[in-house]
VEXVOMI-294284 format. One record per residue (C-alpha): residue number from 0; x, y, z. Coordinates in steps of 0.02 Angstrom, whole numbers, plus 50000, padded with zeros to 5 digits. Last residue first. Layout:
<palums>
<palum num="NUM" xx="X" yy="Y" zz="Z"/>
...
</palums>
This chain:
<palums>
<palum num="118" xx="48315" yy="58133" zz="42453"/>
<palum num="117" xx="48469" yy="58205" zz="42535"/>
<palum num="116" xx="48490" yy="58113" zz="42680"/>
<palum num="115" xx="48398" yy="57936" zz="42634"/>
<palum num="114" xx="48446" yy="57952" zz="42474"/>
<palum num="113" xx="48631" yy="57982" zz="42512"/>
<palum num="112" xx="48617" yy="57880" zz="42656"/>
<palum num="111" xx="48566" yy="57713" zz="42542"/>
<palum num="110" xx="48731" yy="57761" zz="42422"/>
<palum num="109" xx="48854" yy="57817" zz="42566"/>
<palum num="108" xx="48791" yy="57607" zz="42643"/>
<palum num="107" xx="48824" yy="57557" zz="42472"/>
<palum num="106" xx="48969" yy="57629" zz="42438"/>
<palum num="105" xx="49037" yy="57582" zz="42601"/>
<palum num="104" xx="49020" yy="57386" zz="42588"/>
<palum num="103" xx="49091" yy="57385" zz="42425"/>
<palum num="102" xx="49244" yy="57463" zz="42473"/>
<palum num="101" xx="49237" yy="57354" zz="42658"/>
<palum num="100" xx="49226" yy="57212" zz="42545"/>
<palum num="99" xx="49393" yy="57268" zz="42443"/>
<palum num="98" xx="49484" yy="57272" zz="42617"/>
<palum num="97" xx="49409" yy="57115" zz="42706"/>
<palum num="96" xx="49485" yy="57021" zz="42526"/>
<palum num="95" xx="49670" yy="57055" zz="42532"/>
<palum num="94" xx="49780" yy="57210" zz="42513"/>
<palum num="93" xx="49951" yy="57148" zz="42486"/>
<palum num="92" xx="50103" yy="57059" zz="42527"/>
<palum num="91" xx="50201" yy="57210" zz="42637"/>
<palum num="90" xx="50372" yy="57167" zz="42642"/>
<palum num="89" xx="50483" yy="57214" zz="42780"/>
<palum num="88" xx="50671" yy="57229" zz="42785"/>
<palum num="87" xx="50829" yy="57147" zz="42716"/>
<palum num="86" xx="50812" yy="56960" zz="42791"/>
<palum num="85" xx="50624" yy="56970" zz="42744"/>
<palum num="84" xx="50470" yy="56953" zz="42826"/>
<palum num="83" xx="50315" yy="56956" zz="42723"/>
<palum num="82" xx="50181" yy="57082" zz="42816"/>
<palum num="81" xx="50014" yy="57045" zz="42802"/>
<palum num="80" xx="49861" yy="57161" zz="42775"/>
<palum num="79" xx="49727" yy="57043" zz="42783"/>
<palum num="78" xx="49643" yy="57060" zz="42968"/>
<palum num="77" xx="49803" yy="57128" zz="43061"/>
<palum num="76" xx="49992" yy="57093" zz="43014"/>
<palum num="75" xx="50102" yy="57230" zz="43096"/>
<palum num="74" xx="50196" yy="57381" zz="43026"/>
<palum num="73" xx="50052" yy="57474" zz="42945"/>
<palum num="72" xx="50046" yy="57599" zz="43052"/>
<palum num="71" xx="50020" yy="57495" zz="43211"/>
<palum num="70" xx="49943" yy="57366" zz="43100"/>
<palum num="69" xx="49784" yy="57381" zz="43217"/>
<palum num="68" xx="49803" yy="57574" zz="43225"/>
<palum num="67" xx="49820" yy="57587" zz="43047"/>
<palum num="66" xx="49706" yy="57456" zz="42968"/>
<palum num="65" xx="49555" yy="57535" zz="43108"/>
<palum num="64" xx="49605" yy="57720" zz="43045"/>
<palum num="63" xx="49603" yy="57665" zz="42858"/>
<palum num="62" xx="49441" yy="57602" zz="42869"/>
<palum num="61" xx="49384" yy="57749" zz="42959"/>
<palum num="60" xx="49440" yy="57862" zz="42835"/>
<palum num="59" xx="49348" yy="57739" zz="42706"/>
<palum num="58" xx="49163" yy="57794" zz="42798"/>
<palum num="57" xx="49197" yy="57963" zz="42807"/>
<palum num="56" xx="49262" yy="57963" zz="42628"/>
<palum num="55" xx="49089" yy="57864" zz="42586"/>
<palum num="54" xx="48995" yy="57982" zz="42683"/>
<palum num="53" xx="49058" yy="58147" zz="42599"/>
<palum num="52" xx="49061" yy="58085" zz="42424"/>
<palum num="51" xx="48869" yy="58003" zz="42446"/>
<palum num="50" xx="48814" yy="58187" zz="42527"/>
<palum num="49" xx="48907" yy="58274" zz="42408"/>
<palum num="48" xx="48830" yy="58164" zz="42259"/>
<palum num="47" xx="48645" yy="58187" zz="42344"/>
<palum num="46" xx="48657" yy="58361" zz="42322"/>
<palum num="45" xx="48725" yy="58377" zz="42157"/>
<palum num="44" xx="48602" yy="58284" zz="42050"/>
<palum num="43" xx="48529" yy="58113" zz="42046"/>
<palum num="42" xx="48593" yy="58051" zz="41900"/>
<palum num="41" xx="48726" yy="58172" zz="41817"/>
<palum num="40" xx="48789" yy="58202" zz="42004"/>
<palum num="39" xx="48799" yy="58024" zz="42047"/>
<palum num="38" xx="48869" yy="57969" zz="41869"/>
<palum num="37" xx="49010" yy="58112" zz="41894"/>
<palum num="36" xx="49036" yy="58033" zz="42070"/>
<palum num="35" xx="49047" yy="57852" zz="42008"/>
<palum num="34" xx="49172" yy="57937" zz="41878"/>
<palum num="33" xx="49264" yy="58008" zz="42007"/>
<palum num="32" xx="49296" yy="57845" zz="42126"/>
<palum num="31" xx="49345" yy="57744" zz="41961"/>
<palum num="30" xx="49471" yy="57861" zz="41909"/>
<palum num="29" xx="49534" yy="57878" zz="42090"/>
<palum num="28" xx="49549" yy="57679" zz="42091"/>
<palum num="27" xx="49614" yy="57665" zz="41916"/>
<palum num="26" xx="49754" yy="57817" zz="41982"/>
<palum num="25" xx="49813" yy="57685" zz="42120"/>
<palum num="24" xx="49786" yy="57535" zz="41998"/>
<palum num="23" xx="49918" yy="57603" zz="41870"/>
<palum num="22" xx="50018" yy="57622" zz="42012"/>
<palum num="21" xx="50033" yy="57431" zz="42072"/>
<palum num="20" xx="49952" yy="57379" zz="42236"/>
<palum num="19" xx="50027" yy="57337" zz="42361"/>
<palum num="18" xx="50182" yy="57430" zz="42331"/>
<palum num="17" xx="50162" yy="57565" zz="42455"/>
<palum num="16" xx="50233" yy="57725" zz="42408"/>
<palum num="15" xx="50086" yy="57867" zz="42387"/>
<palum num="14" xx="49987" yy="57767" zz="42514"/>
<palum num="13" xx="50144" yy="57758" zz="42641"/>
<palum num="12" xx="50210" yy="57942" zz="42618"/>
<palum num="11" xx="50014" yy="57989" zz="42646"/>
<palum num="10" xx="50004" yy="57928" zz="42804"/>
<palum num="9" xx="50187" yy="57998" zz="42862"/>
<palum num="8" xx="50119" yy="58166" zz="42816"/>
<palum num="7" xx="49951" yy="58152" zz="42896"/>
<palum num="6" xx="50018" yy="58098" zz="43051"/>
<palum num="5" xx="50161" yy="58239" zz="43030"/>
<palum num="4" xx="50005" yy="58358" zz="43021"/>
<palum num="3" xx="49917" yy="58310" zz="43161"/>
<palum num="2" xx="50083" yy="58303" zz="43274"/>
<palum num="1" xx="50105" yy="58488" zz="43218"/>
<palum num="0" xx="49921" yy="58519" zz="43268"/>
</palums>
C-alpha cells in the first residue's frame, strides 16, 4: 500500500508540475468538467450524472495509465507524448491529438453508458 501512495504522489507531482499545458488550461479543464457534470445534473438528474462521472473518470484513468506505462512514468516517447532531449534535462513537448481524441471518445462513451445504465 505504501508503494501505491508513492506512485500516486509521483503522478500527482507530474500532473501538477508539467509544462505540457499552461496552468490556466489545466484550470479550464477542471471548470469544463464541473460544468458538464452540473449540466448533466440539471438535464438528466443526479443518478445519470453520477454514472457519467464515474465512467468518465474510470476511462480517463485507463488513458492515464496507458500513457504512464508506455512512457515509463512520462520519461519516454510514446504515441503523441514526445520528449525533446536537451543537454541539461528532458523537456516534455506537449500533448497531441491522440490524447484529446481519447477525452472526446471517453466523454461520448460515458454519455452513452450513463443513459443505458441509469436510464
